[in-house]
C-alpha positions as CSV (number, residue, x, y, z in Angstrom):
1,M,-0.1,0.2,-0.1
2,N,1.4,3.7,-0.7
3,F,-0.3,6.8,0.2
4,E,-2.2,7.5,-2.9
5,D,-4.0,4.3,-1.9
6,L,-4.8,5.7,0.9
7,K,-7.1,8.6,-1.3
8,L,-5.8,11.5,-0.4
9,A,-5.6,14.7,-2.0
10,P,-2.2,14.8,-4.5
11,A,-0.9,18.1,-2.7
12,I,-0.8,16.0,0.3
13,V,0.9,13.0,-0.7
14,K,3.4,15.5,-2.6
15,A,4.3,17.2,0.5
16,V,4.3,13.5,2.5
17,R,6.8,12.1,-0.3
18,E,9.0,15.3,0.1
19,Q,9.9,14.2,3.9
20,G,11.2,11.0,2.3
21,Y,7.8,8.9,3.3
22,E,6.9,6.2,0.6
23,T,4.3,4.1,2.4
24,P,2.1,4.3,5.1
25,T,2.4,2.9,8.9
26,A,-0.2,0.4,10.4
27,I,-1.6,2.8,12.1
28,Q,-1.9,5.3,9.2
29,A,-3.0,2.6,7.0
30,Q,-5.5,1.8,9.1
31,A,-6.5,5.0,10.6
32,I,-6.9,7.3,8.2
33,P,-9.7,5.9,5.7
34,V,-11.4,5.6,9.1
35,V,-11.1,9.1,9.2
36,L,-12.0,10.1,6.0
37,D,-15.3,7.8,5.9
38,G,-16.5,10.4,9.1
39,H,-16.6,7.8,11.6
40,D,-15.3,8.4,15.0
41,L,-12.5,6.9,16.3
42,L,-10.5,4.9,19.2
43,G,-7.2,4.8,18.1
44,G,-4.4,3.2,20.5
45,A,-0.7,3.6,19.2
46,Q,2.7,4.0,21.0
47,T,5.2,6.8,20.4
48,G,7.0,6.7,17.2
49,T,4.2,5.0,15.3
50,G,3.3,7.3,13.3
51,K,0.1,8.6,15.1
52,T,0.7,12.6,14.2
53,A,0.3,11.7,10.6
54,A,-2.6,9.2,10.9
55,F,-4.8,12.1,11.8
56,V,-3.0,15.2,10.0
57,L,-2.9,13.7,6.7
58,P,-6.9,12.7,6.8
59,I,-8.3,16.4,8.6
60,L,-5.8,18.3,6.0
61,H,-7.9,16.3,3.2
62,K,-11.4,16.4,4.5
63,L,-10.9,20.6,5.2
64,S,-9.1,21.3,1.9
65,M,-12.1,19.5,0.2
66,A,-14.9,21.9,1.9
67,H,-15.4,25.3,2.6
68,S,-14.1,27.5,5.3
69,A,-16.0,28.8,8.3
70,Q,-16.2,32.3,9.9
71,N,-16.3,33.0,13.6
72,K,-18.0,35.4,15.7
73,F,-15.2,37.9,14.8
74,G,-15.1,37.7,11.3
75,G,-12.2,35.9,10.8
76,T,-11.7,32.2,9.8
77,G,-13.6,29.8,11.5
78,I,-11.8,26.9,13.5
79,R,-13.1,23.9,11.9
80,A,-10.1,21.4,13.3
81,L,-9.3,21.5,16.7
82,V,-6.4,19.2,18.6
83,L,-5.7,18.7,22.2
84,T,-2.5,17.5,23.2
85,P,-1.3,17.1,27.1
86,T,2.4,19.1,26.5
87,R,3.8,22.4,24.9
88,E,6.1,20.3,23.3
89,L,3.7,17.9,21.9
90,A,1.4,20.4,20.7
91,A,4.3,22.2,19.0
92,Q,5.6,19.0,17.4
93,V,1.6,18.4,15.8
94,E,0.8,22.4,14.5
95,E,4.9,21.8,12.9
96,S,3.2,18.6,11.0
97,V,0.2,20.4,9.8
98,Q,2.7,22.9,8.6
99,T,4.6,20.2,6.7
100,Y,2.0,17.8,5.5
101,G,-0.8,21.1,4.2
102,K,2.1,23.1,2.8
103,F,0.6,22.7,-0.9
104,L,-2.7,23.5,0.4
105,Q,-4.6,26.6,1.3
106,L,-5.2,26.0,4.9
107,T,-4.1,27.9,8.3
108,S,-3.2,26.5,11.6
109,T,-1.6,28.2,15.0
110,V,-0.6,26.4,18.1
111,I,-1.1,27.7,21.9
112,F,0.0,27.0,25.0
113,G,1.1,28.3,28.4
114,G,4.1,30.0,29.0
115,V,4.8,32.4,26.5
116,G,2.5,35.9,26.1
117,M,-0.9,35.5,25.4
118,S,-1.3,38.5,23.6
119,P,0.4,37.4,20.0
120,Q,-2.3,34.0,20.9
121,I,-5.3,36.5,21.2
122,S,-4.6,38.0,18.1
123,R,-4.3,34.8,15.5
124,V,-7.4,33.1,17.6
125,K,-9.2,36.2,16.7
126,K,-8.1,36.5,12.8
127,G,-8.9,32.8,12.9
128,V,-7.6,29.5,11.7
129,D,-8.6,26.3,9.8
130,I,-6.9,24.0,12.5
131,L,-5.9,24.6,16.0
132,V,-4.0,22.9,18.0
133,A,-3.6,23.5,21.9
134,T,-3.4,22.3,25.5
135,P,-6.0,22.6,27.7
136,G,-5.0,25.3,30.3
137,R,-4.4,28.0,27.9
138,L,-7.4,27.2,25.7
139,L,-10.1,27.5,28.6
140,D,-8.1,30.8,29.4
141,L,-8.9,32.4,26.1
142,L,-12.2,30.8,26.3
143,G,-12.8,32.8,29.7
144,Q,-11.5,36.2,27.6
145,G,-14.0,35.9,25.0
146,V,-11.4,35.9,22.3
147,L,-11.9,32.5,21.1
148,D,-14.8,31.2,19.2
149,L,-15.2,26.7,19.0
150,G,-18.8,27.1,17.9
151,Q,-17.4,25.9,13.9
152,V,-15.2,22.8,15.3
153,Q,-15.9,20.0,12.9
154,I,-13.0,17.8,14.2
155,L,-11.7,17.1,17.4
156,V,-8.9,15.7,18.3
157,L,-7.7,14.4,22.0
158,D,-4.0,13.2,21.5
159,E,-2.2,11.2,23.9
160,A,-5.5,11.3,26.1
161,D,-3.9,8.6,28.9
162,R,-1.5,11.6,29.8
163,M,-4.3,14.3,29.8
164,L,-5.7,12.1,32.7
165,D,-2.0,11.5,34.4
166,M,-1.2,15.5,34.4
167,G,-4.6,15.9,36.0
168,F,-6.0,17.7,32.8
169,I,-9.7,15.5,32.7
170,H,-11.9,18.6,34.0
171,D,-10.3,20.5,31.9
172,V,-11.1,18.4,28.7
173,K,-14.7,18.0,29.9
174,K,-15.0,22.3,29.7
175,V,-13.7,22.3,26.1
176,L,-16.4,19.3,25.5
177,A,-19.1,21.2,26.4
178,V,-18.5,24.5,24.6
179,V,-17.8,22.3,20.8
180,P,-20.8,21.3,18.8
181,K,-22.3,18.3,19.8
182,E,-22.6,17.2,16.0
183,K,-18.9,16.7,15.4
184,Q,-16.1,14.0,14.8
185,S,-14.2,12.9,17.0
186,L,-10.8,11.4,17.4
187,L,-9.2,10.1,20.4
188,F,-5.6,8.7,20.6
189,S,-4.2,6.7,23.6
190,A,-1.3,4.1,24.3
191,T,-3.0,2.8,27.4
192,F,-6.9,2.0,28.0
193,S,-7.9,2.6,31.4
194,D,-11.1,2.5,32.8
195,E,-11.0,6.1,33.1
196,I,-10.0,6.6,29.1
197,R,-12.9,3.9,28.2
198,D,-15.2,6.4,30.2
199,L,-13.8,9.7,28.5
200,A,-14.4,7.8,25.1
201,S,-18.0,6.3,26.0
202,T,-18.5,10.2,26.8
203,L,-16.9,12.1,23.6
204,L,-17.1,9.0,20.9
205,K,-20.7,8.2,18.8
206,N,-20.3,4.4,17.4
207,P,-16.3,4.9,17.0
208,Q,-14.6,2.1,15.3
209,S,-11.2,0.7,17.2
210,V,-7.9,0.4,16.0
211,Q,-4.9,-0.7,17.6
212,V,-1.5,-1.6,16.2
213,T,0.3,-2.7,19.0
214,P,-0.1,-4.3,22.6
215,R,0.1,-2.0,25.5
216,N,2.7,-3.6,26.7
217,T,4.6,-3.9,23.7
218,T,8.1,-2.7,23.1
219,V,9.4,-1.9,19.7
220,Q,11.8,-4.9,18.3
221,R,14.3,-3.2,17.0
222,I,15.1,-1.7,20.2
223,T,18.7,-3.4,22.2
224,Q,17.8,-3.4,25.7
225,T,20.2,-3.5,28.4
226,I,20.5,-3.2,32.5
227,H,23.6,-2.4,33.9
228,P,23.3,-2.8,38.2
229,V,24.9,-0.6,39.4
230,G,26.1,1.0,43.0
231,R,23.8,3.6,44.3
232,G,26.1,6.1,44.8
233,K,27.9,5.1,41.4
234,K,24.9,6.3,38.8
235,K,26.2,9.7,37.5
236,A,29.7,8.0,37.1
237,L,28.5,5.0,35.4
238,L,26.2,7.2,32.7
239,A,29.3,9.6,32.0
240,H,32.0,6.8,31.6
241,I,28.9,4.9,29.3
242,I,28.2,8.1,27.0
243,Q,32.0,8.8,27.2
244,Q,33.0,5.3,26.2
245,H,30.7,4.6,23.2
246,N,31.0,8.0,22.1
247,W,27.3,8.8,22.4
248,S,26.3,12.0,20.4
249,Q,22.8,12.0,21.4
250,V,21.2,10.4,24.6
251,L,17.9,11.3,26.0
252,V,18.2,10.3,30.0
253,F,15.1,9.9,31.8
254,T,15.2,11.0,35.8
255,R,12.2,10.7,38.3
256,T,12.5,14.2,39.7
257,K,12.7,17.9,38.5
258,F,16.0,17.8,41.1
259,G,17.3,14.4,39.5
260,A,16.9,16.0,35.9
261,N,19.0,19.5,36.8
262,N,21.3,17.4,39.1
263,V,22.1,14.6,36.5
264,A,22.7,17.4,33.6
265,E,25.0,19.7,35.9
266,F,27.2,16.4,36.7
267,L,27.5,15.5,32.8
268,T,28.3,19.2,31.9
269,K,30.9,19.2,34.3
270,N,32.8,15.7,33.0
271,G,33.0,17.5,29.8
272,I,29.6,16.3,28.4
273,D,27.5,19.0,27.1
274,A,23.7,18.3,29.1
275,L,20.6,20.2,29.7
276,A,17.9,19.8,31.6
277,L,14.1,19.8,30.6
278,H,11.1,19.2,32.8
279,G,8.2,21.0,34.3
280,N,9.7,24.2,36.3
281,K,12.0,25.2,33.1
282,S,10.3,28.5,31.0
283,Q,8.8,27.7,27.9
284,G,12.0,29.8,26.5
285,A,14.6,27.3,28.1
286,R,12.6,24.1,27.1
287,T,12.5,25.4,23.5
288,Q,16.2,26.2,23.6
289,A,16.9,22.7,25.3
290,L,15.1,20.7,22.7
291,S,16.6,22.5,19.7
292,G,20.1,22.0,21.0
293,F,19.2,18.5,21.2
294,K,17.9,18.0,18.1
295,S,20.8,19.9,16.7
296,G,23.6,18.1,18.1
297,E,25.0,20.8,19.7
298,I,23.9,19.0,23.1
299,R,24.9,15.5,23.5
300,A,22.7,14.1,26.7
301,L,18.9,15.7,27.4
302,V,18.1,14.8,30.6
303,A,14.1,14.7,31.4
304,T,11.2,13.6,33.3
305,D,8.6,11.6,32.2
306,I,6.1,14.0,31.6
307,A,8.6,16.8,30.3
308,A,9.2,14.3,27.6
309,R,6.0,13.6,26.2
310,G,6.2,15.4,22.8
311,I,9.9,15.1,22.1
312,D,9.7,13.7,18.4
313,I,13.2,12.7,16.7
314,D,12.9,10.1,14.3
315,D,16.6,9.0,14.9
316,L,17.1,9.4,18.7
317,P,19.7,6.8,18.9
318,H,19.9,5.7,22.8
319,V,17.5,6.3,25.6
320,V,18.8,5.8,29.4
321,N,16.7,5.2,32.4
322,Y,18.8,6.6,34.8
323,D,16.0,6.3,37.5
324,I,13.9,3.2,37.2
325,P,10.0,4.2,36.7
326,N,7.6,2.7,39.2
327,V,5.3,2.0,36.6
328,S,5.8,-0.5,34.1
329,E,3.9,1.5,31.4
330,D,6.3,4.3,31.4
331,Y,9.0,2.0,30.8
332,V,7.9,1.6,27.6
333,H,6.5,4.9,26.8
334,R,10.3,5.9,27.3
335,I,12.0,3.6,25.3
336,G,9.5,4.2,22.6
337,R,11.4,7.4,22.1
338,T,14.0,5.4,20.1
339,G,13.8,2.6,17.6
340,R,11.8,4.9,15.3
341,A,10.4,4.8,12.2
342,G,12.6,1.9,11.1
343,A,15.6,2.8,12.8
344,D,17.5,0.6,15.4
345,G,17.9,1.9,19.1
346,A,19.2,1.3,21.9
347,A,17.7,1.6,25.5
348,V,19.7,1.2,28.8
349,S,18.7,0.8,32.5
350,L,21.2,1.8,35.8
351,V,19.4,-0.4,38.1
352,C,20.7,0.2,41.6
353,L,19.1,-2.4,44.4
354,D,16.5,0.2,45.4
355,E,14.8,-0.4,42.3
356,E,15.1,-4.1,41.5
357,G,11.7,-4.5,42.3
358,F,10.6,-1.7,39.8
359,M,12.6,-3.7,36.9
360,Q,11.2,-7.3,37.7
361,D,7.6,-5.7,37.5
362,I,9.1,-4.2,34.3
363,E,10.3,-7.4,32.7
364,R,6.9,-9.2,33.9
365,Y,5.2,-6.4,31.8
366,T,6.7,-6.9,28.8
367,K,7.3,-10.1,28.8
368,Q,10.7,-10.4,28.4
369,N,14.1,-11.6,29.9
370,I,16.6,-8.4,29.5
371,E,20.3,-9.1,29.1
372,V,22.2,-7.7,32.2
373,V,25.7,-6.6,32.0
374,L,27.6,-5.7,35.2
375,V,30.1,-2.3,34.0
376,D,33.4,-3.4,36.0
377,G,33.9,-0.8,38.6
378,F,30.3,0.0,39.0
379,G,28.3,-2.4,40.6
380,P,27.0,-2.5,43.9
381,E,29.1,-2.5,47.1
382,A,29.8,-5.6,49.2
383,G,27.2,-5.3,52.1
384,E,24.9,-2.6,50.1
385,R,21.0,-2.9,50.6
386,A,18.2,-1.7,49.2
387,E,16.8,1.4,51.0
388,P,13.3,2.8,50.2
389,I,13.0,5.6,47.9
390,A,11.7,9.2,48.6
391,M,9.4,10.8,45.6
392,G,8.2,14.4,47.1
393,R,6.5,13.5,50.0
394,Q,6.4,10.0,49.1
395,T,8.4,7.4,50.3
396,I,8.2,4.2,48.4
397,W,9.6,0.7,48.2
398,G,11.0,-0.2,44.7
399,G,13.4,-3.3,46.1
400,A,13.2,-6.9,45.5
401,G,11.1,-8.8,47.6
402,K,8.8,-7.5,50.8
403,A,8.8,-4.0,52.0
404,P,10.4,-3.4,55.0
405,G,8.5,-2.1,58.2
406,R,6.9,1.0,58.6
407,D,9.6,2.0,61.3
408,V,12.1,2.2,58.3
409,M,9.8,3.3,55.8
410,M,8.9,6.5,58.3
411,A,12.9,6.8,59.0
412,A,13.6,7.3,55.6
413,A,10.6,9.7,54.7
414,K,12.3,11.6,57.5
415,A,15.9,11.3,55.9
416,A,14.7,12.4,52.9
417,R,13.0,15.8,54.3
418,S,15.5,16.3,55.8
419,E,17.8,16.0,53.0
420,M,15.0,18.6,51.0
421,M,15.7,20.9,53.6
422,E,19.1,21.4,53.4
423,R,19.0,21.5,49.5
424,V,16.4,24.4,50.2
425,R,19.0,26.1,52.7
426,D,22.1,25.5,50.1
427,N,19.9,27.0,47.0
428,R,19.4,30.3,49.0
429,G,22.8,30.3,49.9
430,G,23.8,30.7,46.2
431,N,25.4,26.8,46.4
432,G,23.0,25.3,43.3
433,G,20.8,22.4,43.7
434,G,23.6,19.8,43.2
435,G,23.6,16.8,44.9
436,R,26.1,15.1,47.3
437,S,28.9,13.4,44.7
438,G,30.0,10.7,47.9
439,G,26.8,8.0,48.4
440,G,24.3,10.4,47.6
441,R,21.7,9.6,45.3
442,G,22.3,12.4,42.7
443,N,18.7,12.8,42.6
444,G,17.4,14.1,45.6
445,Q,16.3,10.7,46.7
446,G,18.9,9.6,49.5
447,A,16.8,7.8,52.0
448,G,19.4,8.7,55.0
449,N,21.0,6.0,57.1
450,G,17.8,5.5,59.5
451,A,16.2,3.8,56.2
452,R,18.8,0.7,56.3
453,G,18.3,-2.7,57.4
454,G,15.5,-3.5,55.1
455,P,15.0,-7.0,54.3
456,G,17.8,-9.0,52.8
457,G,21.3,-8.7,52.3
458,G,23.9,-8.3,49.2
459,G,21.1,-7.2,46.2
460,N,18.7,-9.2,44.0
461,F,21.2,-9.1,41.2
462,Q,23.4,-11.2,43.2
463,G,20.4,-13.5,44.4
464,N,18.4,-16.7,42.4
465,R,16.0,-16.7,40.1
466,N,13.2,-16.2,42.5
467,G,14.3,-12.8,43.3
468,G,15.7,-13.9,46.8
469,M,17.8,-11.0,48.5
470,G,20.5,-13.5,50.0
471,G,24.0,-11.8,50.0
472,G,25.6,-14.4,47.6
473,N,28.9,-13.2,45.7
474,Q,27.8,-14.6,42.0
475,Q,28.5,-11.8,39.5
476,P,25.0,-10.5,37.6
477,R,24.4,-12.6,34.4
478,H,25.0,-11.9,31.0
479,A,22.1,-12.9,29.0
480,S,24.7,-14.9,26.6
481,Q,26.2,-16.8,29.4
482,G,22.9,-18.8,29.7
483,Q,23.5,-18.1,33.8
484,P,20.5,-18.1,36.0
485,D,18.9,-15.0,35.8
486,P,18.3,-12.9,39.2
487,L,15.6,-10.5,38.0
488,R,12.6,-12.5,38.4
489,G,10.3,-12.7,42.1
490,G,7.8,-10.0,43.8
491,G,7.2,-6.8,42.9
492,N,4.4,-4.0,44.3
493,V,2.2,-2.0,42.4
494,Q,3.5,1.1,43.1
495,P,2.5,4.9,42.9
496,R,2.9,7.1,39.8
497,N,5.4,9.2,39.0
498,T,5.7,12.7,39.5
499,A,6.9,15.2,37.1
């Protein structure tokens, strides 16, 4: 099948071919005919499947074949509205609209928070055919009476699962209340929780469903590796890997905003150009970081999960899980940033004893055994034990086996709060937000000595296949050596990561 077979306008096919695409991806081949036929759509697709073009191309076709509308201000009426969870993703979608619609007489714009409203107000009052927006800024402009959505014919909710994760469900419902009831609605999500299905039942009318990959599937072209690491050695190991392999472009995921800052600062001090990307950064700083990363000026972009939504690089070669996500679905989202558009990719996970339970959950969720490779000099110290992990005001257990008692968890929380206050005092004193370069966590998650004494001994990578925590001295296995696989055993369902 090629794009002509999808009955798209020649001008659209020409623009697609200019980008080097000859055949549609699975989601495009299945979704585009559904949208062209006017059906509502429930689409399931991971990052990197060509999902954006799956709705942008048919929207461009349909609008180009119909007459424009007029808004109440006398300008062009908005006929297609695309909602996205993040500023970066909104900008990526708008870029796709511009790229594939370059030979059409259609107009579009994007609005999101973090930048001035005045230029956005001017553009939306003048009117466009296609508006891409984040929910918050859209409601801001609606509240000021400068935005007319009365002519919307097509509504798209992109990455709806992340909208719910980020707390936008009420904003989305407010938008649904002001757009016309008679419209075509498209909902795309990588996962389908009960909340997503409830939203779909409210929004969609007799939808057709398209799902190209199961939600727990990882891309086959991605080489995945686990490196066991001592708690205080993660930053050094990350720098070592980047320098040893001469990686020129790597996306690094951390659990917290402080962790992103801390890791980026460490890499920069060690000769690796790096920047942090998270929600506390201004829009200008975020745009600059993404631009520098895409151009190759920045070798390492260190990001939180939410901030990384919308990073769209076809040939990103490397992803590193500096902190292991406590929600297995997030692992799939993260490594899906590489191995895209038929390219090969590599995903590396730096797993300390505190995170072995998370990694076990991920392996069960994705139904795979990931190769474990110990890098000499960076493994856990003899006698090192798993400790609770502090995430903001939460303290969670990510080690293998049963969580320690309440007293241990409370001690960890107290130590984490003390460390947090110390960092605040350091920042006020002009010392920056750097972490402790010794045995500290580097991401602001040190649990303190009071957290020691959890179950087990030397760590699960030195235990047995069933996830035992005995303090054995066996080295971690390489998958190719056929040694017993230590990454098996119990794991806990944990709270979702913060930004």
